[in-house]
C-alpha positions as CSV (number, residue, x, y, z in Angstrom):
1,M,31.7,62.6,-2.6
2,K,27.9,60.7,-2.2
3,M,26.5,59.8,-5.0
4,F,22.6,60.0,-6.1
5,A,23.5,60.0,-9.8
6,S,23.2,57.0,-11.1
7,D,23.5,53.0,-9.8
8,N,25.9,52.9,-12.5
9,A,28.3,54.8,-9.9
10,S,27.9,52.1,-7.2
11,G,30.8,49.7,-6.8
12,A,30.4,45.9,-7.1
13,H,28.2,43.9,-4.4
14,P,31.0,41.7,-2.8
15,E,29.4,38.6,-2.9
16,V,30.0,39.4,-6.7
17,M,33.7,40.1,-6.0
18,A,34.6,36.8,-4.7
19,A,32.6,34.7,-7.2
20,L,35.0,36.7,-9.9
21,A,37.7,36.2,-7.9
22,A,36.4,32.3,-7.1
23,A,36.1,32.3,-11.4
24,N,40.0,33.4,-11.4
25,T,41.4,30.1,-11.2
26,G,43.0,27.9,-14.0
27,H,41.4,27.5,-17.2
28,A,38.4,27.5,-19.0
29,H,37.1,27.3,-22.6
30,A,36.3,30.3,-23.8
31,Y,33.3,32.1,-25.3
32,G,30.7,30.7,-22.7
33,Y,31.4,26.7,-23.2
34,D,32.3,26.5,-19.7
35,E,30.9,25.4,-16.1
36,W,30.2,28.9,-14.9
37,T,28.0,30.1,-17.9
38,E,26.5,26.5,-18.1
39,R,25.2,27.1,-14.0
40,A,24.3,30.7,-14.4
41,V,22.0,29.8,-17.5
42,A,20.4,27.1,-15.7
43,V,19.7,29.5,-12.6
44,L,17.8,32.2,-15.1
45,K,15.8,29.1,-16.4
46,E,14.5,28.5,-12.9
47,H,13.6,31.9,-12.3
48,L,12.1,32.4,-16.1
49,G,10.7,28.9,-17.5
50,K,12.6,25.9,-18.8
51,Q,11.7,27.4,-21.9
52,A,14.2,30.5,-21.5
53,Q,17.3,31.0,-23.4
54,A,19.9,33.0,-21.9
55,Y,22.6,34.8,-23.4
56,F,25.3,37.1,-21.7
57,V,26.1,40.5,-23.0
58,F,28.6,42.8,-21.5
59,N,26.0,46.1,-20.8
60,G,22.6,47.1,-21.6
61,T,22.7,49.0,-25.0
62,G,24.3,45.7,-26.5
63,A,21.4,44.1,-24.5
64,N,19.4,45.9,-26.0
65,V,20.6,46.2,-29.6
66,S,21.4,43.0,-29.8
67,A,17.4,41.4,-28.6
68,L,15.8,43.6,-31.0
69,S,18.2,43.1,-34.3
70,A,17.2,39.6,-33.4
71,L,13.6,40.2,-34.2
72,L,13.7,43.0,-36.6
73,R,14.3,44.1,-40.9
74,P,15.0,47.1,-42.2
75,Y,11.5,47.9,-43.2
76,N,10.1,47.9,-39.5
77,A,9.8,49.6,-36.1
78,V,9.7,49.6,-32.2
79,V,7.1,50.8,-30.7
80,C,8.4,52.0,-27.4
81,S,8.2,55.2,-25.0
82,D,9.7,58.8,-25.6
83,V,11.7,58.6,-22.6
84,A,12.6,54.8,-23.3
85,H,16.5,54.4,-23.1
86,I,17.0,53.1,-26.3
87,G,15.5,56.2,-28.2
88,T,17.0,58.6,-25.6
89,D,20.6,57.1,-24.7
90,E,21.8,55.1,-26.6
91,C,23.5,57.3,-28.8
92,G,21.1,55.9,-32.0
93,A,22.5,52.6,-31.6
94,P,19.3,50.7,-31.7
95,E,18.4,52.4,-35.7
96,R,22.1,52.0,-36.2
97,F,22.4,48.2,-36.3
98,T,18.9,47.1,-37.0
99,G,18.1,49.5,-39.8
100,S,14.7,50.0,-38.1
101,K,12.7,53.2,-36.8
102,L,11.5,53.8,-33.5
103,I,7.8,54.6,-32.9
104,D,7.9,57.0,-29.9
105,L,4.6,57.6,-27.9
106,P,4.1,60.1,-25.2
107,T,3.7,59.4,-21.5
108,R,3.8,61.4,-18.1
109,D,5.1,58.5,-16.5
110,G,6.7,57.0,-18.7
111,K,4.8,54.0,-19.2
112,I,2.8,53.3,-22.4
113,T,-0.7,51.7,-23.0
114,A,-2.0,48.9,-25.0
115,E,-4.7,51.9,-26.1
116,Q,-1.6,53.8,-27.2
117,V,0.5,50.6,-29.1
118,Q,-3.2,49.7,-31.3
119,D,-3.4,53.2,-31.8
120,A,0.3,53.3,-33.5
121,L,-0.3,50.2,-35.5
122,A,-2.6,52.3,-38.1
123,G,-0.2,52.3,-40.7
124,M,0.5,48.3,-40.6
125,G,0.5,46.6,-44.1
126,E,0.9,50.1,-46.3
127,E,4.1,50.1,-48.5
128,H,5.0,53.5,-48.0
129,H,5.1,53.1,-44.1
130,S,7.8,51.3,-41.4
131,Q,6.2,48.0,-40.2
132,P,5.8,47.9,-36.5
133,K,7.3,44.7,-35.6
134,V,8.3,44.8,-31.6
135,V,6.9,47.3,-28.6
136,S,9.7,47.6,-26.1
137,I,8.9,48.9,-22.5
138,T,11.1,49.0,-19.5
139,Q,10.9,47.8,-16.4
140,A,11.2,49.9,-14.2
141,T,10.9,53.1,-16.3
142,E,13.0,55.5,-16.8
143,Y,11.0,57.4,-14.4
144,G,11.0,54.7,-11.6
145,T,7.5,53.7,-11.9
146,V,6.6,50.3,-12.3
147,Y,4.3,48.5,-14.8
148,R,1.6,46.3,-13.1
149,P,1.3,42.7,-14.7
150,E,-2.2,43.2,-16.3
151,E,-0.7,46.3,-17.9
152,V,2.5,44.4,-19.2
153,R,-0.9,41.9,-20.6
154,A,-2.0,43.8,-21.9
155,I,0.1,45.6,-24.2
156,A,1.2,41.9,-25.2
157,S,-2.0,40.8,-25.9
158,T,-2.2,43.7,-28.3
159,A,1.0,43.3,-29.9
160,H,0.6,39.4,-30.1
161,D,-2.9,39.9,-31.7
162,N,-1.2,42.5,-34.2
163,G,1.7,40.2,-34.8
164,L,4.3,41.8,-32.9
165,Y,7.0,41.3,-30.4
166,V,7.3,42.4,-26.7
167,H,10.8,43.5,-25.9
168,M,11.0,44.5,-22.2
169,D,14.7,46.7,-21.5
170,G,15.0,44.7,-17.7
171,A,17.4,46.9,-16.4
172,R,16.2,47.4,-13.1
173,L,14.1,45.0,-13.2
174,G,14.4,43.6,-9.8
175,N,13.8,46.9,-8.4
176,A,10.5,46.6,-10.2
177,A,9.6,43.3,-8.9
178,A,10.4,44.2,-5.3
179,F,8.2,46.8,-5.3
180,L,5.4,44.4,-6.9
181,G,6.2,41.8,-4.3
182,C,6.3,39.6,-7.6
183,T,8.7,36.6,-8.9
184,L,10.9,37.6,-12.6
185,R,8.3,34.8,-13.9
186,E,5.5,36.4,-12.7
187,I,6.2,39.9,-14.4
188,V,8.3,38.5,-17.6
189,T,6.4,35.2,-18.7
190,D,3.4,34.9,-17.6
191,V,2.7,38.1,-18.4
192,G,3.4,37.7,-22.3
193,V,7.3,39.0,-22.8
194,D,8.8,37.4,-26.2
195,V,12.6,39.0,-25.1
196,L,14.3,40.5,-22.1
197,S,16.9,42.1,-22.0
198,L,18.3,41.3,-18.0
199,G,20.0,43.7,-15.9
200,G,23.3,43.3,-13.5
201,T,25.3,46.6,-13.4
202,K,23.1,48.3,-11.8
203,N,22.1,45.9,-9.0
204,G,25.9,44.7,-8.3
205,L,27.7,43.6,-10.7
206,V,30.9,44.7,-12.1
207,F,29.6,44.6,-15.7
208,G,27.4,42.3,-17.6
209,E,24.0,41.4,-18.6
210,A,21.8,38.8,-20.3
211,V,19.4,38.6,-23.3
212,V,17.0,36.1,-22.5
213,F,14.8,34.9,-25.0
214,L,11.0,33.5,-23.7
215,D,10.3,32.2,-27.1
216,P,13.0,29.7,-27.9
217,G,12.3,29.8,-31.4
218,L,13.1,33.5,-32.1
219,A,16.7,33.0,-30.6
220,S,17.7,30.4,-33.2
221,E,20.2,32.9,-35.0
222,F,21.1,34.7,-32.0
223,L,24.5,32.8,-31.3
224,Y,25.6,35.2,-35.0
225,V,23.6,38.0,-33.7
226,R,25.8,38.5,-30.7
227,K,29.2,37.8,-32.3
228,N,28.1,40.8,-34.9
229,A,27.2,43.6,-32.5
230,G,30.3,42.7,-30.7
231,Q,29.1,41.4,-27.5
232,L,30.5,38.2,-27.5
233,A,32.6,37.6,-24.4
234,S,35.8,35.4,-24.9
235,K,36.6,34.9,-21.1
236,M,32.4,34.5,-20.6
237,R,33.0,33.3,-17.4
238,F,33.0,36.4,-16.0
239,I,30.4,37.5,-16.7
240,S,28.4,33.8,-16.0
241,A,29.8,33.8,-12.6
242,Q,28.2,37.2,-11.1
243,F,25.0,36.3,-12.5
244,E,24.8,32.6,-10.6
245,A,25.9,34.2,-7.8
246,L,23.1,37.6,-7.9
247,Y,20.7,35.5,-9.5
248,G,21.1,31.9,-7.6
249,T,20.5,33.2,-4.7
250,G,18.4,35.9,-3.4
251,L,21.0,38.9,-3.7
252,W,19.6,40.3,-6.8
253,L,16.3,41.1,-4.4
254,R,17.9,42.0,-1.6
255,N,20.1,44.9,-3.3
256,A,17.1,45.8,-5.4
257,A,14.3,45.9,-1.8
258,H,17.3,47.8,0.0
259,A,17.9,50.4,-3.2
260,N,14.1,50.9,-3.3
261,R,14.0,51.7,0.4
262,M,16.4,54.1,0.1
263,A,14.5,55.7,-2.6
264,R,11.2,56.0,-0.4
265,M,13.2,57.7,2.4
266,L,14.7,60.0,0.2
267,S,11.3,60.8,-1.4
268,D,9.8,61.3,1.8
269,G,11.9,63.4,2.9
270,L,12.6,65.7,0.1
271,A,9.0,65.8,0.2
272,E,8.7,67.6,3.4
273,A,11.1,70.4,2.6
274,P,9.6,73.5,1.3
275,G,9.3,74.4,-2.2
276,V,10.5,71.1,-3.1
277,T,7.8,69.1,-5.5
278,I,8.1,65.2,-6.1
279,T,7.3,64.9,-9.7
280,Q,6.5,61.0,-10.1
281,P,5.8,58.1,-7.7
282,T,8.9,56.6,-6.3
283,E,7.8,53.1,-6.8
284,A,11.6,51.6,-7.6
285,N,14.8,53.1,-6.5
286,E,14.7,56.7,-8.7
287,V,13.6,59.8,-7.7
288,F,12.2,62.8,-9.6
289,A,11.7,66.1,-7.9
290,I,11.9,69.6,-8.8
291,L,14.0,71.2,-6.3
292,G,15.0,74.9,-7.7
293,E,18.4,76.3,-8.3
294,E,18.5,78.0,-5.3
295,L,18.4,74.2,-3.5
296,A,20.4,72.4,-6.9
297,G,23.5,74.1,-6.4
298,P,24.2,74.1,-2.8
299,L,23.0,70.5,-3.2
300,R,25.5,69.2,-5.6
301,A,28.2,69.7,-2.8
302,V,26.1,67.6,-0.6
303,A,26.0,64.4,-3.2
304,D,26.2,64.4,-7.3
305,F,23.0,64.2,-9.0
306,Y,21.6,65.3,-12.6
307,P,19.1,67.8,-14.3
308,W,16.4,65.8,-16.1
309,N,14.4,68.8,-17.0
310,E,16.6,72.1,-17.0
311,R,13.7,74.0,-17.9
312,T,11.5,73.4,-15.4
313,G,14.2,72.5,-12.5
314,E,13.5,68.8,-12.6
315,V,16.3,66.5,-11.0
316,R,17.0,62.9,-10.8
317,L,18.1,61.2,-7.8
318,V,18.9,57.4,-7.8
319,T,19.6,55.2,-5.0
320,S,21.6,52.0,-5.5
321,W,22.6,48.5,-3.2
322,D,25.3,50.1,-1.4
323,T,23.2,53.5,-0.4
324,T,23.1,54.0,3.3
325,E,20.4,55.3,5.8
326,D,23.4,57.9,6.7
327,D,23.8,59.0,2.8
328,V,19.8,60.1,2.8
329,T,19.6,61.4,6.0
330,E,22.5,64.2,5.3
331,F,21.5,65.2,2.1
332,V,17.4,65.5,3.4
333,E,18.8,67.7,6.0
334,A,20.8,69.5,3.8
335,A,17.6,70.3,1.8
336,R,15.6,71.1,4.3
337,S,18.0,73.5,6.0
338,L,18.9,75.2,2.6
339,A,14.7,75.6,1.9
340,R,13.9,76.8,5.2
341,A,17.1,79.9,4.6
């Protein structure tokens, strides 16, 4: 069955698999003291700046939780979107591991604004309220929309002016960069992000994410935070080798740009089907649409996808590095045929 359920459903890119096989030779020091990790860290410095400190972890929730844990005390709070992955899809892990409160702000497109952040800081200095310490944004957002550099810069300016840090959940950062036509540095380091959860799994890796501190002073105790969170890989070279293969070449951008193109093709095609409504701008690799159960039910026999809002009939369809034009065409033609019936 074809999959539009998630970019996590895709396999690993052949170049990544080749890198894993190449790393699977002989012995190497454990826990990241190996040549693959050294090279992968150097690659991320090339993308994000010489001051960047990168640490590899197993998965996205682990990246977010450990990154936030390095920044927070239990009486602190994290300001985020009401659809942020840390609030909706991580089973309370951020609250459990940090002891901190999430202050979720309502959005229509997944993006919070600097003005909303400022309003959320009204209780700062009041001992009866959790004290905001981090603003967390997702790039690209859970709705597949993309923050423009000036939007992130404005949020970061507001956060820093009030003594807060900026965390970016970059599980689909490559898709955002491909849409914007920007380098990673231009949409992370240069706009004021302090800590980045850098994605790999959704863009062609078997497993593995990275936590990157753009302010190296914030990483002073992260070795202990990562170990305490169960995110320290003993055979680290198998994560690092994948990151070197992905970000040490143009593979990350090729994969992301292709997934974006497939999403755009899917969105444009579905928009022409009678009765289908595209609910969000298709900017990265996610398409949100109201199909109606008369279409959604039969279309699940063509490709798998997830309901997003069962009350409204909105669904989410996600394209991947290995989605083909034939996959999209078959789905669109089936939707149009069913809509006309």
